[in-house]
C-alpha positions as CSV (number, residue, x, y, z in Angstrom):
1,X,0.0,0.0,0.3
2,X,1.3,3.4,-1.0
3,X,0.5,6.8,0.1
4,X,1.2,9.4,-2.1
5,X,1.3,12.9,-0.1
6,X,2.8,15.6,-2.7
7,X,3.6,15.2,-6.2
8,X,7.8,14.6,-5.8
9,X,7.3,12.2,-2.9
10,X,6.3,8.7,-2.5
11,X,6.0,6.8,1.0
12,X,5.9,3.1,1.8
13,X,3.7,2.0,4.6
14,X,3.4,-1.7,4.3
15,X,2.6,-4.5,1.5
16,X,0.1,-7.1,2.6
17,X,-0.1,-10.4,1.2
18,X,-2.9,-12.7,1.9
19,X,-2.0,-13.3,5.0
20,X,-1.0,-10.4,7.3
21,X,2.1,-11.4,8.7
22,X,3.4,-13.0,5.5
23,X,7.2,-11.8,4.9
24,X,7.6,-9.4,2.2
25,X,10.3,-9.7,-0.4
26,X,10.8,-6.6,-2.8
27,X,13.4,-5.5,-5.2
28,X,14.3,-2.2,-6.0
29,X,15.6,-1.3,-9.8
30,X,16.2,2.9,-9.6
31,X,13.1,4.3,-9.0
32,X,10.8,1.2,-9.6
33,X,10.0,-1.6,-7.3
34,X,8.9,-5.0,-8.6
35,X,6.8,-6.9,-6.3
36,X,4.9,-10.3,-7.1
37,X,4.9,-9.1,-11.0
38,X,3.8,-5.5,-10.7
39,X,6.3,-2.8,-11.1
40,X,5.3,0.1,-8.9
41,X,6.9,3.6,-9.8
42,X,7.8,6.5,-7.8
43,X,8.1,10.2,-8.3
44,X,11.3,11.4,-8.9
45,X,12.9,10.6,-5.5
46,X,14.1,7.0,-5.2
47,X,13.5,5.4,-2.0
48,X,15.2,2.0,-0.7
49,X,13.3,-1.3,1.2
50,X,15.1,-3.4,3.7
51,X,13.9,-6.7,2.5
52,X,14.9,-8.6,5.7
53,X,12.7,-6.3,7.7
54,X,9.1,-8.1,8.6
55,X,6.2,-6.2,10.1
56,X,3.5,-7.8,11.0
57,X,0.1,-6.6,8.9
58,X,-2.3,-7.2,11.4
59,X,-4.6,-4.5,11.6
60,X,-3.6,-3.0,8.6
61,X,-5.2,-5.0,5.7
62,X,-7.9,-7.9,6.1
63,X,-7.1,-11.2,5.9
64,X,-9.3,-12.2,3.1
65,X,-8.1,-9.6,0.3
66,X,-11.7,-9.7,-1.2
67,X,-13.3,-7.9,2.2
68,X,-13.6,-4.3,2.1
69,X,-11.6,-2.0,3.7
70,X,-10.4,2.1,4.0
71,X,-7.5,3.5,5.1
72,X,-5.7,6.8,5.2
73,X,-1.8,7.9,6.1
74,X,-1.2,11.0,7.9
75,X,1.4,12.3,10.4
76,X,3.3,8.7,10.1
77,X,0.3,7.1,11.4
78,X,-2.2,4.6,9.7
79,X,-5.8,5.0,10.0
80,X,-7.5,2.1,8.7
81,X,-11.0,0.8,8.8
82,X,-11.3,-3.3,8.7
83,X,-12.2,-6.6,9.6
84,X,-9.1,-7.9,12.1
85,X,-9.8,-11.2,12.6
86,X,-9.5,-14.0,10.2
87,X,-13.5,-14.9,10.5
88,X,-14.2,-11.3,9.4
89,X,-16.4,-10.4,12.8
90,X,-14.3,-7.9,14.4
91,X,-14.8,-4.7,12.5
92,X,-12.7,-2.1,14.0
93,X,-11.5,1.2,13.1
94,X,-7.8,1.2,13.8
95,X,-4.7,3.5,14.5
96,X,-1.4,2.1,13.9
97,X,2.6,2.8,13.1
98,X,3.4,6.2,14.5
99,X,4.7,7.4,18.2
100,X,1.3,7.2,19.5
101,X,-0.1,4.1,21.3
102,X,-2.3,2.0,18.9
103,X,-6.1,3.1,19.0
104,X,-9.1,0.7,18.6
105,X,-13.1,1.1,18.7
106,X,-14.7,-0.8,21.2
107,X,-16.6,-4.2,20.4
108,X,-20.3,-3.1,20.6
109,X,-22.9,-3.2,18.0
110,X,-24.3,0.4,18.7
111,X,-20.5,1.6,17.4
112,X,-20.2,-0.4,14.4
113,X,-22.6,-3.7,13.0
114,X,-21.4,-5.8,10.2
115,X,-19.8,-2.2,8.8
116,X,-18.7,-1.9,4.9
117,X,-15.9,0.3,4.7
118,X,-15.2,2.7,1.5
119,X,-13.1,5.2,2.5
120,X,-11.0,7.5,5.1
121,X,-9.9,11.1,4.7
122,X,-8.5,13.1,6.7
123,X,-10.2,16.8,6.8
124,X,-8.8,19.5,9.3
125,X,-11.7,21.5,11.2
126,X,-9.6,24.6,12.1
127,X,-6.0,26.1,12.1
128,X,-5.0,24.0,15.2
129,X,-3.4,21.1,14.5
130,X,-4.7,19.6,17.1
131,X,-7.9,20.1,16.2
132,X,-7.7,17.6,13.0
133,X,-10.1,14.7,12.5
134,X,-10.5,11.4,10.3
135,X,-13.3,11.1,8.7
136,X,-14.5,7.3,7.5
137,X,-17.1,6.5,5.1
138,X,-19.0,2.9,5.4
139,X,-22.4,1.1,5.3
140,X,-23.7,-0.9,8.3
141,X,-26.9,-2.6,9.5
142,X,-28.8,-0.4,11.9
143,X,-32.0,-0.6,13.6
144,X,-33.5,2.6,14.3
145,X,-36.5,5.1,14.2
146,X,-39.0,3.7,11.5
147,X,-37.8,0.4,11.3
148,X,-40.0,-2.7,13.1
149,X,-38.1,-4.5,15.7
150,X,-35.9,-7.0,14.6
151,X,-35.8,-5.9,11.1
152,X,-32.3,-4.5,10.1
153,X,-31.8,-2.1,7.6
154,X,-28.6,-0.8,5.8
155,X,-27.5,3.0,6.2
156,X,-24.6,4.8,4.8
157,X,-22.6,6.4,7.8
158,X,-20.1,8.8,8.2
159,X,-17.8,8.6,11.2
160,X,-15.0,10.4,12.8
161,X,-12.4,10.3,15.5
162,X,-9.8,13.1,16.6
163,X,-6.3,12.2,15.2
164,X,-4.8,13.2,19.1
165,X,-7.1,10.8,20.6
166,X,-5.3,9.1,23.3
167,X,-8.5,7.3,24.9
168,X,-9.3,6.9,28.4
169,X,-7.5,6.7,31.6
170,X,-10.1,4.2,33.7
171,X,-13.0,3.8,30.8
172,X,-12.1,3.6,27.1
173,X,-8.4,2.4,27.6
174,X,-7.0,2.4,24.3
175,X,-10.3,2.7,22.7
176,X,-11.2,5.7,20.6
177,X,-13.1,8.4,23.0
178,X,-14.1,10.9,20.4
179,X,-15.8,8.4,17.7
180,X,-19.3,9.8,16.5
181,X,-21.2,8.9,13.4
182,X,-24.1,10.2,11.6
183,X,-26.2,9.2,8.7
184,X,-25.5,10.1,5.0
185,X,-28.7,10.3,3.1
186,X,-28.7,10.3,-0.7
187,X,-32.4,10.2,-1.8
188,X,-35.1,11.4,-4.3
189,X,-38.0,13.3,-2.6
190,X,-41.3,11.6,-3.5
191,X,-45.0,12.5,-3.1
192,X,-46.7,12.7,0.3
193,X,-43.0,12.6,1.8
194,X,-42.2,9.0,1.0
195,X,-38.3,9.3,-0.7
196,X,-36.9,6.7,-2.6
197,X,-33.4,6.2,-0.9
198,X,-30.0,5.1,-2.1
199,X,-28.7,3.0,1.1
200,X,-25.4,1.5,-0.4
201,X,-22.3,3.5,-0.6
202,X,-20.0,2.6,-3.3
203,X,-17.1,4.9,-4.0
204,X,-16.1,8.7,-2.6
205,X,-14.4,11.4,-3.6
206,X,-12.9,14.6,-1.8
207,X,-12.8,17.8,-4.4
208,X,-10.2,19.7,-2.6
209,X,-10.6,23.9,-2.8
210,X,-8.7,26.7,-1.7
211,X,-9.7,26.4,1.7
212,X,-8.7,22.9,2.8
213,X,-11.1,22.8,6.0
214,X,-13.9,22.9,3.0
215,X,-13.7,20.3,0.6
216,X,-16.7,19.2,-1.6
217,X,-17.4,15.2,-0.8
218,X,-18.6,13.5,-3.6
219,X,-20.2,10.0,-3.2
220,X,-22.0,7.0,-5.5
221,X,-24.8,5.5,-4.0
222,X,-26.8,2.3,-4.9
223,X,-30.4,0.8,-4.0
224,X,-30.5,-2.1,-2.1
225,X,-33.6,-3.5,-3.3
226,X,-34.3,-6.5,-5.8
227,X,-37.3,-4.6,-7.2
228,X,-35.6,-1.8,-8.1
229,X,-31.8,-1.2,-9.2
230,X,-30.3,2.4,-9.6
231,X,-27.6,4.7,-8.8
232,X,-26.8,8.2,-7.5
233,X,-24.5,10.5,-7.3
234,X,-24.8,13.2,-4.2
235,X,-22.5,15.7,-3.0
236,X,-22.3,17.2,0.3
237,X,-20.7,20.3,1.9
238,X,-18.7,20.3,5.3
239,X,-20.7,22.7,6.9
240,X,-23.9,20.6,6.6
241,X,-21.5,17.8,8.0
242,X,-20.5,19.9,10.9
243,X,-23.9,20.9,11.6
244,X,-25.0,17.7,12.0
245,X,-22.0,17.0,14.5
246,X,-22.5,19.6,16.8
247,X,-26.6,18.7,16.9
248,X,-28.4,17.0,19.2
249,X,-27.5,12.8,19.9
250,X,-29.7,10.2,18.9
251,X,-31.4,8.3,22.5
252,X,-33.6,5.6,23.1
253,X,-34.8,4.6,27.0
254,X,-35.1,1.3,26.4
255,X,-36.3,-1.4,24.2
256,X,-39.4,-0.3,24.3
257,X,-39.0,3.2,23.4
258,X,-38.3,4.8,20.0
259,X,-35.7,6.8,19.2
260,X,-35.2,10.7,19.5
261,X,-33.0,13.4,20.3
262,X,-31.4,13.2,23.4
263,X,-32.8,16.3,25.5
264,X,-30.7,16.0,29.1
265,X,-27.6,17.6,30.0
266,X,-24.7,16.8,27.9
267,X,-21.6,16.2,29.9
268,X,-18.3,18.9,29.1
269,X,-16.4,18.5,27.2
270,X,-18.5,17.2,24.4
271,X,-17.9,14.3,23.3
272,X,-16.6,14.1,19.9
273,X,-14.8,17.4,20.1
274,X,-10.7,17.2,20.5
275,X,-8.7,18.3,23.0
276,X,-6.9,21.4,21.8
277,X,-6.6,25.4,22.1
278,X,-9.6,26.1,20.1
279,X,-12.1,24.2,21.8
280,X,-10.9,24.9,25.5
281,X,-12.8,27.0,27.7
282,X,-10.9,29.3,30.5
283,X,-10.2,27.4,33.6
284,X,-11.5,23.9,31.9
285,X,-8.9,23.1,29.5
286,X,-7.6,19.6,28.7
287,X,-4.7,18.7,27.0
288,X,-5.5,14.9,26.0
289,X,-8.6,12.6,26.3
290,X,-6.8,10.8,29.2
291,X,-8.1,14.1,31.1
292,X,-11.5,13.4,30.1
293,X,-14.0,12.8,33.1
294,X,-15.6,9.3,33.3
295,X,-19.0,10.7,32.4
296,X,-18.1,12.1,29.3
297,X,-16.6,8.9,28.1
298,X,-19.4,6.8,29.4
299,X,-21.7,9.3,27.5
300,X,-19.8,8.7,24.3
301,X,-19.7,5.1,24.8
302,X,-23.8,5.0,24.9
303,X,-24.6,7.9,22.5
304,X,-22.2,7.2,19.5
305,X,-25.1,8.3,16.9
306,X,-26.2,11.7,16.2
307,X,-30.0,12.6,15.7
308,X,-29.9,14.3,12.3
309,X,-28.8,12.9,9.2
310,X,-26.5,14.4,6.7
311,X,-28.5,15.6,3.5
312,X,-27.0,16.4,-0.4
313,X,-26.9,19.5,-1.4
314,X,-30.4,21.0,-2.7
315,X,-31.6,17.5,-0.9
316,X,-31.5,15.8,-4.6
317,X,-28.7,14.0,-6.2
318,X,-26.9,15.4,-9.1
319,X,-27.1,12.5,-11.3
320,X,-29.4,9.6,-11.4
321,X,-29.0,6.1,-13.4
322,X,-32.0,3.4,-13.3
323,X,-32.1,0.3,-15.2
324,X,-28.8,0.5,-16.7
325,X,-26.7,-2.3,-18.0
326,X,-23.7,-1.2,-15.8
327,X,-22.7,-0.4,-12.5
328,X,-21.3,3.0,-11.4
329,X,-18.1,1.7,-9.3
330,X,-15.9,5.1,-9.1
331,X,-16.2,8.6,-9.3
332,X,-13.5,11.5,-9.6
333,X,-14.0,15.3,-9.9
334,X,-12.2,18.1,-11.4
335,X,-13.4,21.7,-11.2
336,X,-13.1,23.9,-14.5
337,X,-13.2,27.7,-14.2
338,X,-15.4,29.3,-17.3
339,X,-16.2,32.1,-18.4
340,X,-20.0,32.0,-16.5
341,X,-18.2,30.6,-13.5
342,X,-16.7,27.2,-12.2
343,X,-18.5,24.1,-13.1
344,X,-17.6,20.4,-11.6
345,X,-16.8,17.9,-14.2
346,X,-17.3,14.4,-12.8
347,X,-15.6,11.5,-14.7
348,X,-17.5,8.3,-13.4
349,X,-16.4,4.8,-14.1
350,X,-18.4,1.7,-14.7
351,X,-17.8,-2.0,-14.3
352,X,-17.8,-2.4,-18.0
353,X,-14.7,-0.1,-18.7
354,X,-16.6,2.9,-19.9
355,X,-16.7,6.5,-18.5
356,X,-19.1,8.9,-18.0
357,X,-18.4,12.7,-18.1
358,X,-21.2,14.7,-16.5
359,X,-21.3,18.2,-16.2
360,X,-23.4,19.2,-13.3
361,X,-25.6,22.5,-14.1
362,X,-27.0,24.6,-11.3
363,X,-30.0,27.0,-12.5
364,X,-30.9,28.9,-9.1
365,X,-32.1,26.2,-6.8
366,X,-32.4,23.8,-9.2
367,X,-29.9,21.2,-10.3
368,X,-29.4,19.6,-13.9
369,X,-26.8,17.5,-15.1
370,X,-25.4,16.3,-18.8
371,X,-23.9,13.3,-19.6
372,X,-21.3,12.5,-22.5
373,X,-20.3,8.5,-22.6
374,X,-16.6,8.3,-23.5
375,X,-15.0,5.5,-25.3
376,X,-13.0,2.7,-23.5
377,X,-9.5,4.1,-21.7
378,X,-7.6,1.2,-23.5
379,X,-8.9,2.0,-26.7
380,X,-7.4,5.3,-26.7
381,X,-3.7,4.3,-25.8
382,X,-3.7,1.4,-28.7
383,X,-5.2,3.8,-31.2
384,X,-1.5,5.9,-32.5
385,X,-2.7,5.8,-36.2
386,X,-2.6,9.4,-36.8
387,X,-4.6,8.7,-40.5
388,X,-8.0,8.6,-38.8
389,X,-7.2,11.3,-35.9
390,X,-5.9,14.9,-35.8
391,X,-2.2,15.0,-36.4
392,X,-1.7,18.8,-35.2
393,X,-3.3,17.6,-31.8
394,X,-0.4,15.1,-31.7
395,X,2.4,17.5,-32.4
396,X,3.7,18.8,-29.5
397,X,6.2,20.7,-31.2
398,X,4.4,22.7,-32.8
399,X,3.5,26.4,-31.9
400,X,-0.7,25.9,-31.8
401,X,-3.0,25.9,-29.4
402,X,-6.3,23.7,-29.3
403,X,-8.3,26.5,-30.1
404,X,-6.1,27.3,-33.2
405,X,-7.0,24.2,-34.6
406,X,-9.9,23.2,-36.5
407,X,-12.0,20.3,-34.9
408,X,-14.3,19.8,-37.1
409,X,-14.9,16.3,-38.7
410,X,-14.9,16.4,-42.7
411,X,-16.2,13.2,-44.5
412,X,-17.8,12.6,-47.9
413,X,-21.0,10.7,-48.1
414,X,-22.3,9.2,-51.6
415,X,-26.1,9.0,-52.3
416,X,-28.0,7.5,-55.3
417,X,-30.3,9.8,-57.2
418,X,-34.0,9.1,-56.0
419,X,-32.9,7.0,-52.8
420,X,-32.6,8.0,-49.1
421,X,-29.5,9.5,-48.0
422,X,-28.4,10.0,-44.3
423,X,-26.0,13.0,-42.7
424,X,-25.0,11.9,-39.4
425,X,-24.0,14.7,-36.9
426,X,-24.9,14.1,-33.0
427,X,-23.6,17.1,-31.1
428,X,-21.2,16.7,-28.2
429,X,-23.8,18.3,-25.3
430,X,-27.0,17.2,-25.2
431,X,-28.0,20.4,-23.7
432,X,-26.7,22.1,-27.6
433,X,-29.1,23.1,-30.8
434,X,-28.3,21.6,-33.8
435,X,-28.5,24.0,-37.1
436,X,-27.4,23.0,-40.8
437,X,-26.1,24.9,-43.5
438,X,-25.1,24.3,-46.8
439,X,-22.2,26.2,-48.5
440,X,-23.1,28.5,-51.1
441,X,-19.9,30.0,-52.8
442,X,-18.3,32.0,-50.2
443,X,-21.6,32.1,-47.6
444,X,-23.4,29.7,-45.9
445,X,-27.2,29.4,-45.9
446,X,-29.5,27.5,-43.6
447,X,-31.0,24.6,-44.9
448,X,-34.8,25.0,-45.3
449,X,-36.5,21.6,-44.1
450,X,-39.5,19.9,-45.7
451,X,-41.1,16.9,-46.0
452,X,-38.3,15.3,-48.2
453,X,-35.2,17.0,-45.8
454,X,-36.2,16.3,-42.4
455,X,-33.8,16.9,-39.3
456,X,-33.7,14.4,-36.8
457,X,-31.9,13.5,-33.5
458,X,-29.1,12.0,-35.3
459,X,-28.7,14.0,-38.4
460,X,-30.2,15.0,-41.6
461,X,-32.3,12.4,-43.8
462,X,-33.2,12.9,-47.5
463,X,-36.1,10.6,-48.0
464,X,-35.4,11.1,-51.8
465,X,-32.0,12.7,-52.7
466,X,-32.0,14.7,-56.2
467,X,-29.1,16.0,-58.1
468,X,-29.5,19.4,-57.4
469,X,-28.7,18.5,-53.5
470,X,-24.9,17.5,-54.2
471,X,-22.6,20.0,-52.3
472,X,-21.0,21.0,-49.0
473,X,-23.4,20.4,-45.6
474,X,-22.1,22.2,-42.4
475,X,-23.7,20.6,-39.0
476,X,-23.3,23.4,-36.0
477,X,-24.0,23.4,-32.4
478,X,-25.4,26.5,-30.6
479,X,-25.2,26.0,-26.9
480,X,-25.6,29.4,-24.8
481,X,-24.0,31.8,-26.3
482,X,-21.3,29.3,-27.6
483,X,-21.4,27.9,-31.2
484,X,-19.2,25.5,-33.0
485,X,-18.7,23.5,-36.1
486,X,-19.2,20.0,-35.4
487,X,-18.7,18.3,-39.1
488,X,-18.5,19.3,-42.8
489,X,-20.1,16.7,-44.9
490,X,-19.3,16.5,-49.0
491,X,-22.6,14.9,-50.8
492,X,-22.1,13.5,-54.0
493,X,-25.2,12.2,-55.6
494,X,-24.9,9.3,-58.4
495,X,-27.3,9.7,-61.3
496,X,-29.9,6.8,-61.1
497,X,-29.6,6.0,-64.9
498,X,-26.0,5.8,-65.3
499,X,-25.7,2.9,-62.4
500,X,-28.6,1.0,-63.5
501,X,-27.2,1.1,-66.9
502,X,-24.0,-0.5,-65.8
503,X,-25.6,-3.2,-63.5
504,X,-28.1,-4.1,-66.6
505,X,-25.0,-4.5,-68.7
506,X,-23.2,-6.6,-66.5
507,X,-25.7,-9.1,-66.1
508,X,-26.2,-9.6,-69.9
509,X,-22.8,-10.5,-70.3
510,X,-21.4,-14.2,-69.4
511,X,-19.9,-14.6,-65.6
512,X,-16.5,-14.5,-65.9
513,X,-14.9,-18.0,-64.0
514,X,-12.9,-16.6,-60.9
515,X,-9.3,-17.9,-61.1
516,X,-9.0,-21.1,-63.0
517,X,-7.2,-23.8,-60.9
518,X,-5.1,-24.8,-64.0
519,X,-3.7,-21.3,-64.3
520,X,-1.1,-19.6,-62.1
521,X,-1.5,-15.7,-60.8
522,X,0.9,-14.9,-64.0
523,X,-1.0,-16.3,-66.5
524,X,-4.3,-15.5,-65.2
525,X,-7.2,-14.1,-67.3
526,X,-7.6,-10.3,-65.9
527,X,-10.9,-9.7,-64.1
528,X,-13.7,-8.0,-65.8
529,X,-13.5,-4.7,-63.9
530,X,-16.9,-3.3,-64.8
531,X,-16.7,-1.9,-61.2
532,X,-14.5,0.3,-62.3
533,X,-16.8,2.2,-64.4
534,X,-19.3,2.7,-61.2
535,X,-15.8,3.8,-59.2
536,X,-14.9,6.3,-61.4
537,X,-18.5,8.2,-60.6
538,X,-17.0,8.0,-56.8
539,X,-13.3,8.7,-57.5
540,X,-10.2,7.1,-58.7
541,X,-8.7,7.1,-54.6
542,X,-10.0,3.6,-53.1
543,X,-9.7,2.0,-56.8
544,X,-6.9,-0.3,-55.8
545,X,-8.1,-1.1,-52.3
546,X,-11.6,-2.0,-53.9
547,X,-9.7,-4.3,-56.5
548,X,-7.4,-5.9,-54.2
549,X,-10.6,-6.7,-52.0
550,X,-12.4,-8.3,-55.2
551,X,-9.3,-10.6,-56.2
552,X,-8.9,-11.8,-52.7
553,X,-12.9,-12.6,-52.8
554,X,-12.8,-14.2,-56.1
555,X,-9.8,-16.1,-55.7
556,X,-10.2,-17.7,-52.3
557,X,-10.5,-21.4,-52.8
558,X,-11.2,-22.4,-49.2
559,X,-14.5,-20.4,-49.5
560,X,-15.2,-21.9,-53.0
561,X,-14.8,-25.4,-51.5
562,X,-16.5,-24.7,-48.4
563,X,-19.4,-23.2,-50.5
564,X,-19.3,-26.4,-53.1
565,X,-19.3,-28.7,-50.0
566,X,-22.2,-26.7,-48.8
567,X,-23.8,-26.9,-52.1
568,X,-23.5,-30.8,-52.1
569,X,-24.5,-31.7,-48.7
570,X,-27.7,-29.2,-49.6
571,X,-28.4,-31.3,-52.9
572,X,-28.1,-34.5,-50.8
573,X,-30.7,-33.4,-48.3
574,X,-33.4,-32.8,-50.9
575,X,-32.7,-36.1,-52.2
576,X,-33.2,-38.1,-48.7
577,X,-36.4,-35.8,-48.4
578,X,-37.8,-36.4,-51.8
579,X,-37.3,-40.0,-51.0
580,X,-38.8,-40.4,-48.0
581,X,-42.1,-38.5,-49.1
582,X,-42.4,-41.1,-52.1
583,X,-42.1,-43.7,-49.4
584,X,-44.9,-42.3,-47.4
585,X,-47.0,-41.8,-50.5
586,X,-46.6,-45.7,-51.6
587,X,-47.8,-46.9,-48.0
588,X,-44.7,-49.2,-47.4
589,X,-43.4,-49.0,-44.1
590,X,-39.4,-48.5,-43.9
591,X,-38.1,-50.3,-40.8
592,X,-34.8,-51.5,-39.4
593,X,-34.8,-55.4,-37.9
594,X,-33.9,-55.4,-34.3
595,X,-32.1,-58.4,-35.1
596,X,-31.3,-60.5,-37.8
597,X,-29.6,-63.7,-36.6
598,X,-32.3,-63.8,-33.7
599,X,-35.0,-63.8,-36.6
600,X,-33.3,-66.5,-38.4
601,X,-32.5,-68.8,-35.4
602,X,-36.4,-68.5,-34.9
603,X,-37.1,-69.6,-38.1
604,X,-35.1,-72.7,-38.0
605,X,-36.8,-73.6,-34.8
606,X,-40.3,-73.4,-36.1
607,X,-39.4,-75.8,-39.2
């Protein structure tokens, strides 16, 4: 496991095998480390490993590599949420490494109940380093308000601990004394106050801002219903998260009571608050959690859950996907500055290898999103042929910017007179408006649409193309005040009578036998190239490729033998079917005797 703390440093923490206590063998090659067939690269600075040193991996990674876990490395300490035992039952949040004593959560279902950890991040709350907190994102089974007794639901949680937590002196010894958690809600508002909840957390991404204390939290959720399957992306602000943690605690008097907010007196210092200079009151300062009164620790043990839940911005998801053939698995976000303000561009990975590029648009109090599906990333690395791309964009030594390069696609489309022809043009943005123009000398004229020429969502359809439709067609998209040319299409219309005459003339001629077997390639009779007359109408550029293709098709002995074999089998099957019909009409029974030898013996005995 590696943690990158900057662009020029890479720190080694630990490498966990299937068994956490297994010995680690690593070899270093000048900035690269080879570990079990994987090459791990470190930027700029070369580090060295001591293969003779073996550390116990217990508490740093789970025994089973398939079990989910989350970790973060900060200040020389490793914070991990995982199942620490071999059976996968002891779910804990641990602090290991570093100079401070190891810490863990207490074994109590009120604190953690079958959690599934997804992410862990250090987020400072103030300018004081002693007030830093580590946040964990996970799902767990719960039985709270609104649920029937004995019925466990799954909720997404956000929990946090103080980085300087040292546990208690007599209560919660070497246990977290500042752990609190709250529900993370991602739902779609419905009628009569009934919301559709996405309770299964899939992935979390922190979008860092100029203020390191207030990043935006993006998360992918999924449904857990067997009837309805869907995914949603919600974004949360740290201000809303801190407001919930500063609110009332969830409380339940007994098994026969309902959950509600705690209305009694909360002891000082408030559970979940880190001992620091900012949180200390005059005359009542605590330099460590070891100095916390036992009443504070007892309250923290029995009240780990907050009453209020954390809701997303605008109380609705940014993106919703239902009944899709793929699953949303990972998310990363980039904030882009435009002329009309910043935009958050989300790149969402799926389990089928595609990436969804989604832009969230905010219009007042409403949210809308537009999606652009990118191609599979592996194909972009394999495609090195500049013939089908823009070579100007691949030349790094040219003094051209992307704005100086014409990104419009140019292509030629051929149509036959009095037949239908389609010019394809799909805008890059679903929110854009597409207009079609035709080149008239040195200016563009907007297309006049009628029953014969129809504009569709995919392009321009000619139901019956005519000779005077030849020309250059320009597809342009407009969104807000931005206009760009998507493609330029040269439409060439072939005369219908010319093509008909060529086809009829060829049908009257005797077919040329392709590639006689007794003739070699040097003595072979030249092919009848009537198709060259057709290609003259299209252009001579593709003539060699087409001729080579036709030669391969005509001279393929294997295909001809396969075709002849299939025809022989077909004729044989037809003969058998014909004989069967004749036999049925004469009334004769065609039955195979069971055993001729036994019938002969039986006849002799009768004689």
